[in-house]
N, C-alpha and C positions, 0 to 999 in steps of 0.2 A: 589520425582519424581516417578511418577507411570510408565512411559513408557520410559526407557532409550534408547531402540532401536529406537523409534519414535523420541526422542529428537536428537539422532545421526544423523538420516536421515535428519531431518529439519535443523540442523546446517550445514551439507554437502550441501544441497540445497541452503540454504541462502547464503553460502560463494561462491558457483558457480555463483549465480545470480549477486553477487557484483564483481566477477572476481578475487577473492583472490587466492593466491597460496597455503596457508595452512590454516587449521582450527584446533582449539584446543578445546578439550572436556574432561570431567571427565573420568577417566579410570574405566573399568570393564572388566572381563574376557570375558563376552558375547560380548561386543563391539569389543574387540580384535579378537575374533573368526570371527565375521561378516566382520570386516575390512580385515582380512587375506584372506577370500573367495573373496572380492572385488578386493584385490590386485592380487590374483591368476588368476582372470578373466581379469584383465587388465583395470578395471575402475577407479583405483586410482594409483598413483605412488608408494605409500607405507605409513607406518605409524610408528612412534616411541613413545615409552613410555617415558614420561618426568615428570617433577614436576611443577605444576601449580603455579601461582602467590601466592596463599594462602597456599602453602606447601603441598597440596594433590596431589596424583598421578593423571596424565593427559596423554592424548594421542594427539599427533600432527599428523594430517593427511596431506599428500601432494596430492593435487588435480592434476588431469590430464586434459589437454586441447589438442585438435587438431584444428590447425588453428584458434585459438582464441575462439572456442566454446567448452563447457564442453563435455567431453566424456559420461558423465551420462546425459541422456536426460529426463529420468523419474525414480523416485524412489517412491515406493508405499508400505505402510504398509499393509500387508494382515492380520495377526493375531495380534489383539489388546488385551489390558488387559480385556475389556468387552466382547470380542468375540474371543476365541481361534479357530484356524482353523488347524485341524489335518487331514492329507490325507495319504492314502496308497500309495505305490510306484507306482501302476498302475494309481492312479488319479492325480499325481503331474502334473500340466499343464506346457505346453511349453510357454514362454513369447516370443510373436512376432515371432512365427514359429521357435524358436531356436536361434534368434538373441539376445534375453535378457537372463536373468538368474533369477531363483527363488532361494532364500536362505532358507535352510530347516534345522531345528534343529532336529537331529535324535538321536537315541540311540548310535550311533557311532560317534557322534560329529556334529558340524555345518559344512554344505557342500553345494555345488551347487546342482541344480536339476539333473544335468547329473551324478554327483558323486553319488547321492542318488539311482539313477536308476541302475548305475553299481554295487553298493553295495547291491542292492536289499532291501532298507529300506525306510520306509516312516517316517513321523513325522510332527512336526508343522512347517508350512510354514510362515517364519518371514516376508519376504518382496520380492518384485520383483524389478528388475533394468533393465533398457533398455537404 
């Protein structure tokens, strides 16, 4: 798999379109870090490290809905394997005038755009969520 973050976003998007309450995916540290930012920002209920059917480590994500509609309306991959997007702290865009969140991989860890601004660090913009 070339793009584990893109795969994770697609699995979440597809599960929400089907109205599923949970989604399972292979485990990785980067996925856990991105999911922890989504959980801190309130876009998912949470996630749990489990073992998959094949015996490999997996992550079970509990999706969040409000009045039957998914909380996450739009997920977009910004930095892709073919085109990495690195931005300084002053260039990190606000998503939907601050209603959404950009997830940034910085030298101080994976964090939201607001946290990156408060820590005064830039980095690779992984995805945007609204």
